[in-house]
C-alpha positions as CSV (number, residue, x, y, z in Angstrom):
1,X,-8.1,-37.8,-10.9
2,X,-9.5,-34.4,-9.6
3,X,-7.4,-31.3,-10.4
4,X,-5.0,-30.4,-7.6
5,X,-5.9,-27.1,-6.0
6,X,-3.3,-24.5,-5.0
7,X,-2.4,-25.1,-1.4
8,X,-1.1,-21.6,-0.5
9,X,-3.4,-19.5,1.6
10,X,-2.5,-15.8,1.5
11,X,-3.5,-13.5,4.4
12,X,-2.5,-10.0,5.4
13,X,-2.3,-8.0,8.6
14,X,-0.9,-5.0,10.5
15,X,1.3,-4.2,13.5
16,X,-0.6,-1.1,14.9
17,X,1.4,1.3,16.9
18,X,1.1,4.7,18.7
19,X,3.0,6.9,21.0
20,X,6.7,7.8,20.9
21,X,8.3,6.3,17.7
22,X,11.4,5.5,19.8
23,X,9.4,3.7,22.4
24,X,6.1,2.8,20.8
25,X,3.1,0.8,22.1
26,X,1.7,-1.9,19.8
27,X,-1.7,-3.5,19.7
28,X,-2.0,-7.2,20.6
29,X,-5.5,-8.6,20.2
30,X,-7.3,-11.6,21.9
31,X,-9.5,-13.5,19.5
32,X,-12.7,-14.7,21.1
33,X,-13.0,-18.1,19.3
34,X,-9.4,-19.2,19.7
35,X,-8.5,-17.3,22.9
36,X,-5.1,-16.5,21.6
37,X,-3.0,-13.3,21.5
38,X,-1.9,-12.2,18.0
39,X,-1.6,-9.3,15.7
40,X,-4.6,-8.3,13.5
41,X,-4.8,-10.3,10.3
42,X,-7.2,-12.2,8.0
43,X,-8.0,-13.7,4.6
44,X,-8.3,-11.8,1.4
45,X,-11.7,-11.2,-0.1
46,X,-12.0,-12.3,-3.7
47,X,-10.0,-10.0,-6.0
48,X,-8.7,-8.0,-3.0
49,X,-5.1,-6.6,-3.0
50,X,-3.0,-7.7,0.0
51,X,-2.5,-4.2,1.3
52,X,-6.3,-3.5,1.1
53,X,-6.9,-6.8,2.9
54,X,-4.4,-6.1,5.7
55,X,-5.9,-2.7,6.2
56,X,-9.5,-3.9,6.2
57,X,-8.8,-6.7,8.6
58,X,-7.0,-4.5,11.0
59,X,-9.8,-2.0,11.1
60,X,-12.5,-4.6,11.4
61,X,-10.8,-6.4,14.3
62,X,-9.9,-3.3,16.3
63,X,-12.3,-0.5,15.2
64,X,-9.3,1.9,15.2
65,X,-8.5,4.6,12.6
66,X,-5.1,4.1,11.2
67,X,-2.7,4.9,8.3
68,X,-0.4,2.3,6.8
69,X,3.3,2.7,6.7
70,X,6.1,0.4,5.7
71,X,5.8,-3.3,4.8
72,X,7.4,-5.3,7.6
73,X,7.9,-8.9,6.9
74,X,6.2,-12.2,5.8
75,X,5.4,-15.0,8.1
76,X,5.2,-18.5,6.6
77,X,3.8,-21.6,8.2
78,X,1.6,-24.7,7.6
79,X,-1.7,-25.3,9.3
80,X,-4.4,-27.9,8.6
81,X,-2.6,-29.0,5.4
82,X,-2.4,-25.5,4.0
83,X,0.7,-23.5,3.4
84,X,0.0,-20.1,4.8
85,X,1.7,-16.8,4.1
86,X,0.9,-13.6,6.0
87,X,2.3,-10.2,5.0
88,X,2.4,-7.5,7.6
89,X,2.5,-3.7,7.4
90,X,3.1,-1.1,10.1
91,X,0.0,1.0,10.8
92,X,0.0,4.2,12.8
93,X,-3.1,4.8,15.0
94,X,-2.3,7.9,17.1
95,X,-5.6,7.9,19.1
96,X,-9.0,6.2,19.5
97,X,-10.4,3.4,21.5
98,X,-10.7,-0.3,20.7
99,X,-14.2,-1.4,19.7
100,X,-15.1,-4.9,20.9
101,X,-16.6,-7.1,18.2
102,X,-17.6,-10.7,17.4
103,X,-14.1,-11.8,16.5
104,X,-12.0,-9.9,19.1
105,X,-12.8,-9.3,22.7
106,X,-9.7,-7.6,24.1
107,X,-6.9,-5.4,22.9
108,X,-3.8,-4.6,24.9
109,X,-1.3,-1.8,24.2
110,X,2.2,-3.2,24.9
111,X,5.8,-2.2,24.6
112,X,7.7,-4.1,21.9
113,X,9.2,-6.5,24.5
114,X,5.9,-7.0,26.2
115,X,4.1,-7.6,22.9
116,X,6.7,-10.2,21.9
117,X,6.2,-12.1,25.1
118,X,2.4,-11.9,25.0
119,X,2.0,-13.3,21.5
120,X,0.8,-16.9,21.6
121,X,2.6,-18.1,18.5
122,X,6.4,-17.6,18.4
123,X,6.2,-17.2,14.6
124,X,4.6,-13.8,15.1
125,X,7.6,-12.4,17.1
126,X,9.6,-11.6,13.9
127,X,6.9,-9.0,13.0
128,X,7.6,-7.1,16.2
129,X,11.4,-7.3,15.6
130,X,11.0,-6.2,12.0
131,X,9.1,-3.1,13.2
132,X,11.8,-2.4,15.8
133,X,14.5,-2.6,13.2
134,X,12.9,-0.1,10.7
135,X,12.3,3.6,10.7
136,X,8.8,4.0,12.1
137,X,7.8,7.4,10.8
138,X,8.1,8.1,7.0
139,X,6.4,10.2,4.5
140,X,4.7,8.4,1.6
141,X,4.6,8.9,-2.2
142,X,2.7,6.5,-4.3
143,X,3.6,6.4,-8.0
144,X,1.2,4.4,-10.2
145,X,0.8,3.4,-13.8
146,X,-2.7,3.6,-15.3
147,X,-4.6,0.4,-15.8
148,X,-5.0,-1.6,-19.0
149,X,-6.7,0.2,-22.0
150,X,-9.6,-0.3,-24.4
151,X,-8.7,-1.4,-27.9
152,X,-5.7,-3.6,-27.4
153,X,-2.4,-2.6,-29.1
154,X,-3.8,-1.5,-32.4
155,X,-7.6,-1.4,-31.9
156,X,-8.0,2.2,-30.7
157,X,-8.7,4.7,-33.5
158,X,-9.4,7.9,-31.4
159,X,-7.1,10.4,-29.7
160,X,-4.8,8.9,-27.2
161,X,-5.7,11.2,-24.4
162,X,-9.4,10.2,-24.4
163,X,-8.6,6.5,-24.6
164,X,-10.3,4.9,-21.6
165,X,-9.6,1.9,-19.4
166,X,-11.0,-1.5,-20.4
167,X,-12.9,-3.8,-18.0
168,X,-9.7,-5.1,-16.5
169,X,-8.3,-1.5,-16.1
170,X,-11.4,-0.5,-14.3
171,X,-11.0,-3.5,-12.0
172,X,-7.4,-2.4,-11.4
173,X,-8.6,1.1,-10.5
174,X,-11.1,-0.4,-8.0
175,X,-8.3,-2.5,-6.4
176,X,-6.0,0.5,-6.2
177,X,-8.9,2.4,-4.4
178,X,-8.7,-0.2,-1.7
179,X,-4.9,0.2,-1.4
180,X,-5.1,4.0,-1.3
181,X,-7.6,3.8,1.6
182,X,-4.8,2.3,3.7
183,X,-2.4,5.2,3.0
184,X,-5.0,8.0,2.7
185,X,-3.2,10.3,0.3
186,X,-4.6,13.9,0.4
187,X,-2.9,15.1,-2.8
188,X,-3.9,13.4,-6.0
189,X,-2.1,14.0,-9.3
190,X,-3.0,12.3,-12.7
191,X,-1.5,12.5,-16.1
192,X,-3.6,14.7,-18.4
193,X,-5.6,11.9,-19.9
194,X,-8.8,9.9,-19.4
195,X,-6.9,6.7,-18.4
196,X,-5.0,8.3,-15.5
197,X,-8.1,10.1,-14.2
198,X,-10.1,6.9,-14.3
199,X,-7.3,5.1,-12.4
200,X,-7.5,7.5,-9.5
201,X,-11.1,8.4,-9.9
202,X,-12.7,5.9,-7.5
203,X,-10.5,7.0,-4.6
204,X,-10.6,10.7,-5.3
205,X,-14.4,10.6,-5.6
206,X,-14.9,8.7,-2.3
207,X,-12.6,11.1,-0.4
208,X,-14.0,14.2,-2.0
209,X,-10.6,15.2,-3.4
210,X,-9.8,17.1,-6.6
211,X,-7.4,15.5,-9.2
212,X,-4.7,17.8,-10.4
213,X,-3.9,17.3,-14.1
214,X,-0.2,17.0,-15.0
215,X,0.8,16.7,-18.6
216,X,4.4,15.8,-17.7
217,X,3.1,12.3,-16.7
218,X,2.1,11.6,-20.3
219,X,4.5,10.2,-22.9
220,X,4.1,13.0,-25.4
221,X,4.8,15.8,-22.9
222,X,7.3,14.2,-20.6
223,X,10.4,16.3,-19.9
224,X,12.9,14.8,-17.5
225,X,14.1,17.9,-15.6
226,X,10.6,19.3,-15.2
227,X,9.2,16.0,-14.1
228,X,11.8,15.6,-11.4
229,X,11.1,19.1,-10.1
230,X,7.4,18.3,-10.0
231,X,8.0,15.2,-7.9
232,X,10.5,17.0,-5.6
233,X,7.9,19.8,-5.1
234,X,5.2,17.1,-4.3
235,X,7.4,15.4,-1.8
236,X,8.6,18.6,-0.1
237,X,4.9,19.6,0.5
238,X,4.9,16.9,3.2
239,X,1.5,15.5,2.4
240,X,0.9,11.8,1.4
241,X,0.5,11.9,-2.4
242,X,-0.5,9.6,-5.2
243,X,0.7,10.3,-8.7
244,X,-0.6,8.3,-11.7
245,X,0.9,8.5,-15.2
246,X,1.9,6.6,-18.3
247,X,4.3,3.7,-17.8
248,X,7.5,5.3,-19.3
249,X,7.2,8.7,-17.6
250,X,6.6,7.0,-14.3
251,X,9.5,4.7,-14.7
252,X,11.9,7.4,-15.8
253,X,10.8,9.8,-13.1
254,X,11.4,7.2,-10.5
255,X,14.9,6.6,-11.9
256,X,15.7,10.3,-11.8
257,X,14.4,10.6,-8.3
258,X,16.6,7.7,-7.1
259,X,19.6,9.2,-8.8
260,X,18.9,12.6,-7.3
261,X,18.6,11.2,-3.8
262,X,21.8,9.1,-4.1
263,X,20.0,5.7,-4.0
264,X,21.8,2.8,-5.6
265,X,20.6,2.2,-9.1
266,X,17.6,-0.2,-9.1
267,X,15.9,-1.8,-12.1
268,X,12.5,-0.1,-12.4
269,X,10.2,-2.0,-14.6
270,X,6.4,-1.5,-14.2
271,X,3.3,-2.7,-15.9
272,X,-0.3,-1.4,-16.4
273,X,-1.9,-1.0,-13.0
274,X,1.4,-1.5,-11.1
275,X,2.5,1.0,-8.4
276,X,5.4,1.8,-6.2
277,X,5.2,3.1,-2.6
278,X,8.1,5.4,-1.8
279,X,8.9,5.8,1.9
280,X,11.1,8.8,2.6
281,X,12.2,11.4,5.2
282,X,13.4,14.9,4.6
283,X,16.9,13.7,4.1
284,X,16.7,10.4,2.2
285,X,14.6,7.7,0.6
286,X,14.1,4.9,3.1
287,X,12.6,2.2,0.9
288,X,10.7,1.4,-2.3
289,X,7.9,-1.2,-2.3
290,X,6.8,-2.4,-5.8
291,X,3.4,-4.0,-6.3
292,X,1.6,-5.5,-9.2
293,X,-2.1,-4.9,-9.5
């Protein structure tokens, strides 16, 4: 008997919006081949992260410039014998024109009610309702743990701060690069070590951004109060930022941040390559999204 193959097909997409956050317009596209109205979405490329795939598909199908915001919801259904699961994120595109392409021939900007009525498949309507129910405009802080390391648990004989990523860690850094393209952080902070700089290096190099070294994000130099002040200062600057450090300092700093912002205690357990997307406003933390990588 042939091996049974997994029957879950993962896809990702975006609800693109512009205009007044209280009365936004959202993009609904018409796919040429199927002649249906839907939200931009598509399949993952091999090894691609869901966030990166959703961003890439949204850009390819619309030609719009956009920045990702909050995760919205998951749509599950079955088609042609496959279980399908599509995750959607909000994406802000304040200006720019639709670019017709081989897959999509029309894009209409609609109010939320109009968009829900225009969508061909009723299963897509919860995405619009999820956007309507959430805070549309948030600031973003991404906190990441460096990727996996050369030498295993006991195989590295050199100084810890020059220990590099292994092949999987470099792959994780490349996947994170795709994710960061969706959020476009302009402020990049890495623990003072080779592993953290390598994790953020692909993104920073492509964007022409410098990487600020921060020793508080390493295990040896972590100091709780100073680390919390550093994160508060980063958030108060108002720029989208990505911070990469050792696992324990990142976990502990997140816990301190949640406690300081009066967020109910949440279990924070991260792994090499994992990251957390913190959505916040000036007054409070809105949500935390945890992702493996």
